[in-house]
C-alpha positions in Angstrom: 113.4 -27.4 24.3 115.9 -28.3 27.0 115.0 -27.2 30.7 117.4 -25.1 32.7 118.8 -26.6 35.8 117.6 -25.2 39.2 119.9 -22.2 40.2 119.2 -20.0 43.1 121.4 -17.8 45.3 121.3 -18.7 49.0 118.2 -17.4 50.6 119.0 -15.2 53.6 115.8 -16.1 55.3 116.2 -19.9 55.1 118.2 -22.1 57.6 118.8 -24.6 54.8 120.8 -24.5 51.5 121.1 -26.9 48.7 124.6 -27.4 47.3 124.9 -29.7 44.2 128.1 -31.7 43.9 129.9 -31.9 40.5 128.9 -35.5 40.0 125.3 -34.8 40.9 123.8 -32.1 38.8 120.8 -30.0 39.9 117.4 -31.1 38.6 115.7 -29.4 35.8 113.4 -26.6 36.6 109.7 -27.4 37.0 107.1 -24.7 36.4 104.6 -24.6 39.4 101.7 -22.4 40.4 100.8 -21.8 44.0 97.8 -20.0 45.7 98.5 -16.9 47.8 95.8 -16.7 50.5 96.5 -13.1 51.5 93.7 -11.2 53.0 94.4 -8.0 51.5 95.3 -6.9 48.0 96.5 -3.2 48.1 100.1 -2.8 49.0 101.2 0.5 50.5 104.4 2.0 49.4 106.3 4.6 51.6 109.6 4.8 49.8 110.6 8.1 48.5 112.0 6.4 45.4 108.6 5.1 44.0 106.2 7.6 42.4 103.1 5.8 43.6 101.5 5.0 47.1 99.3 2.0 46.2 99.9 -1.0 44.1 98.2 -4.3 43.2 100.2 -7.6 42.6 97.9 -10.2 41.4 101.1 -12.4 40.9 104.5 -13.0 42.6 107.3 -14.4 40.6 107.4 -13.8 36.8 107.9 -15.9 33.8 109.4 -13.0 31.9 112.4 -14.2 33.8 114.3 -10.7 33.4 117.8 -11.3 34.7 117.8 -7.8 36.2 114.4 -7.8 38.1 114.7 -5.9 41.4 111.7 -8.0 42.7 113.6 -11.2 42.8 114.5 -11.0 46.7 110.7 -10.6 47.4 110.4 -14.3 46.5 112.7 -15.2 49.3 110.1 -14.1 51.8 107.8 -16.8 50.5 110.4 -19.5 51.0 111.6 -19.6 47.4 114.8 -18.7 45.7 115.6 -15.5 43.7 117.0 -17.3 40.7 115.0 -19.9 38.8 112.5 -20.2 41.5 111.5 -16.6 40.8 111.0 -17.5 37.0 109.0 -20.7 37.6 107.4 -20.8 40.9 104.4 -18.3 40.5 102.0 -17.4 43.3 98.5 -16.1 42.3 96.0 -14.2 44.4 92.8 -15.9 43.2 90.6 -13.6 45.3 92.3 -10.3 44.1 89.2 -8.8 42.6 87.0 -9.8 45.7 89.7 -8.3 48.0 90.0 -5.1 45.9 86.2 -4.6 46.1 86.2 -5.0 49.9 89.0 -2.4 50.2 87.0 0.0 48.0 84.0 -0.4 50.2 85.9 0.8 53.3 85.2 4.5 54.3 89.0 4.9 54.7 89.6 4.5 51.0 89.6 7.8 49.2 90.1 6.7 45.6 93.8 7.3 45.3 95.7 6.2 42.1 96.6 2.4 42.1 99.7 1.0 40.2 99.4 -2.4 38.4 102.0 -3.9 39.4 104.7 -2.8 42.0 106.5 -6.2 42.2 106.0 -8.5 39.1 104.2 -8.0 35.8 100.5 -8.1 35.9 100.4 -9.0 32.2 102.8 -12.0 32.3 101.6 -15.0 30.3 99.6 -16.8 32.9 97.2 -13.7 33.1 95.8 -15.1 29.9 94.4 -18.0 31.9 93.7 -16.6 35.3 92.5 -13.1 34.2 93.2 -11.7 37.7 94.4 -8.4 36.3 91.3 -8.0 34.1 89.0 -8.7 36.9 90.7 -6.1 39.2 90.5 -3.6 36.4 86.7 -4.3 36.2 86.4 -3.4 39.8 88.4 -0.2 39.3 86.0 0.7 36.4 82.9 0.0 38.5 84.3 2.2 41.2 85.9 4.7 38.8 89.3 4.5 40.5 92.2 5.8 38.7 94.8 3.3 37.4 98.3 3.4 36.2 99.9 0.2 34.6 103.5 -0.7 33.9 104.1 -3.8 31.9 106.1 -5.6 29.2 103.3 -7.8 28.2 101.5 -7.6 24.8 98.5 -9.3 26.5 97.5 -5.8 27.7 96.0 -5.3 24.2 93.2 -7.8 25.2 92.0 -5.3 27.8 91.7 -2.3 25.6 88.0 -2.1 26.1 88.3 -1.6 29.8 91.2 0.7 29.5 89.4 3.0 27.2 86.5 3.2 29.6 88.8 3.9 32.6 90.5 6.6 30.6 87.1 8.1 29.8 85.4 7.8 33.1 88.3 7.9 35.6 92.0 8.0 34.8 94.4 5.5 33.1 97.8 5.6 31.8 100.1 2.8 30.6 104.0 2.7 30.9 105.6 0.1 28.7 108.8 -1.2 30.2 111.6 -1.4 27.5 115.2 -1.6 28.1 116.5 -2.7 24.7 115.8 -1.9 21.1 117.7 -4.9 19.8 115.6 -8.1 19.8 118.6 -10.5 20.1 120.2 -8.6 23.0 116.8 -8.3 24.9 116.2 -12.2 24.4 119.4 -12.7 26.3 118.5 -10.4 29.3 114.6 -10.8 29.6 114.1 -14.3 27.9 110.4 -14.8 28.7 109.2 -11.3 27.8 107.8 -10.2 24.4 110.6 -8.8 22.1 111.2 -5.1 21.8 109.7 -5.0 18.4 106.5 -6.7 19.7 106.2 -4.2 22.6 106.7 -1.3 20.1 103.7 -2.7 18.3 101.8 -2.8 21.5 102.6 1.0 22.1 101.2 1.7 18.7 98.1 -0.4 19.2 97.3 1.3 22.6 97.9 4.8 21.3 95.8 4.3 18.2 93.1 3.4 20.7 93.3 6.7 22.2 95.1 5.7 25.4 97.9 7.7 27.1 101.1 5.6 26.7 104.6 6.3 28.0 107.8 4.3 28.0 110.0 3.4 30.9 113.6 2.6 29.7 114.4 0.3 32.7 116.8 -0.7 33.5 119.4 1.5 32.0 122.7 -0.6 32.2 125.8 1.3 31.6 128.1 -0.4 29.2 125.2 -2.5 27.7 122.2 -0.5 26.5 123.1 3.1 27.2 124.2 3.5 23.5 120.7 2.4 22.5 119.1 5.5 24.0 118.6 7.6 20.8 117.4 4.7 18.7 115.0 3.5 21.4 113.5 6.8 22.0 113.1 7.6 18.3 111.3 4.2 17.7 108.8 4.7 20.7 108.0 8.2 19.6 107.1 7.1 16.2 105.0 4.3 17.7 103.0 7.1 19.5 104.4 7.2 23.1 103.9 10.6 24.7 106.3 10.4 27.6 109.5 8.6 28.5 111.7 8.2 31.5 114.4 5.9 32.7 115.7 4.1 35.8 119.3 3.1 36.5 119.9 -0.7 37.1 120.0 -1.5 40.8 121.0 -4.9 42.3 119.6 -5.4 45.8 120.3 -8.4 47.8 120.3 -11.7 45.6 119.6 -9.8 42.4 123.4 -9.0 42.1 124.3 -12.8 42.1 121.6 -13.6 39.6 122.3 -10.7 37.2 126.1 -11.2 37.3 126.2 -14.8 36.5 123.6 -14.5 33.7 125.3 -11.4 32.3 128.6 -13.4 32.2 126.8 -16.3 30.4 125.1 -14.0 27.9 127.8 -11.2 27.3 131.2 -12.7 28.5 133.2 -10.0 26.8 131.2 -7.1 28.4 130.4 -8.5 31.9 133.3 -7.1 33.7 133.0 -3.7 32.1 129.3 -3.5 32.9 129.8 -4.2 36.6 132.5 -1.6 36.7 130.6 1.1 35.1 127.6 0.3 37.2 129.7 0.5 40.3 131.0 3.8 39.1 127.5 5.2 38.3 126.3 4.2 41.9 129.1 5.3 44.0 129.9 1.8 45.0 126.3 1.1 46.3 124.9 -1.3 43.6 121.4 -1.5 45.3 121.3 2.3 45.5 120.8 4.4 48.6 117.3 5.3 49.7 116.2 8.3 47.6 118.7 7.4 44.9 117.6 4.0 43.9 116.4 4.9 40.5 119.1 7.3 39.8 123.0 7.5 40.2 126.0 9.8 40.4 129.3 10.6 38.9 130.3 11.7 35.3 129.3 8.4 33.6 125.8 8.6 35.1 125.5 12.3 34.3 126.5 11.8 30.7 123.8 9.1 30.4 121.2 11.2 32.0 122.1 14.2 29.7 121.9 12.0 26.6 118.5 10.8 27.7 117.1 14.2 28.6 118.4 16.0 25.4 117.1 13.3 23.1 113.7 13.2 24.7 113.4 16.9 24.5 114.5 16.9 20.8 111.9 14.4 20.0 109.2 16.4 21.7 108.1 14.0 24.6 105.9 15.5 27.2 107.5 16.3 30.6 104.2 16.8 32.4 101.4 14.3 32.2 97.8 15.1 33.5 97.1 14.2 37.1 94.3 11.8 38.0 90.9 13.4 38.6 88.7 12.7 41.7 86.3 10.5 40.1 86.0 7.5 42.8 82.6 6.6 43.8 81.3 3.7 45.7 78.4 1.6 44.1 75.3 3.5 44.3 76.9 7.0 44.7 76.1 9.6 42.1 73.1 7.5 40.8 70.4 9.7 42.3 69.6 11.5 39.2 69.1 8.3 37.2 65.3 8.6 37.8 65.3 11.8 35.7 67.2 10.3 32.7 
């Protein structure tokens, strides 16, 4: 397999920039893993666009390499690029579970819902080796802390035993991220992620295990995957998903340059139309204004939203999931009655 050349948009936080001359091509990409020595693991969210307050990110960067990933600019804060660096330079938080347990021991922690992951996929392939997500889930189970997971990774099937216990003793839901129903089209846009057909099998496996599973059609890209809405919703309903939602594509910071260049390479005949339709659907703000980052405006967006809502209602998807229960307990709490068991 031939390696891609290094390709990153200019990092706005760096005073240096590499420019490769025509007669000196960029070097091939090299996969690297770095340790993140952060002293905390819980990230607090205060954006009105995000439906959760707390998240855990055991990894930064993602080998799923989705062309449209909104998290790409976060890699620039680490001194990397938002392009191929994001796909191949992965940071790991080796002490993630230890840090989570320390957070749970603090009196200030009240057992709120934790989302895995807010930035990059917690079940990307290196999780098979490092098992950081599983270790954090084990801590959540020990303390009976509610959990919500969003992933493209079929590796989540490995942890069905933990997820079932969390579902029974606390709260657990899983959202499978799925933008396309066509495997070939998806491979061009999220080349390192499991195929749509494989993710649909994961939905079936999780629901057959008794877990609550939904699907997030994200991102919804006008002119590229909006016509797939009916087929995608039908397929995930048949697989057992009980709820669906969608998020319109947004291109903050360096994501625009990465997405547009890769879109033009993958779909040269569609690229200009897609960018024009997206601009129309976001009122000229490709990154989305605060409060509207997951949604859009205008006739084209309203048509897409109505198609999604009408189709989901016709297929009988739930519009109201149960809320997490107050199940959190610290080690030793609630065990007084064990002497009488």
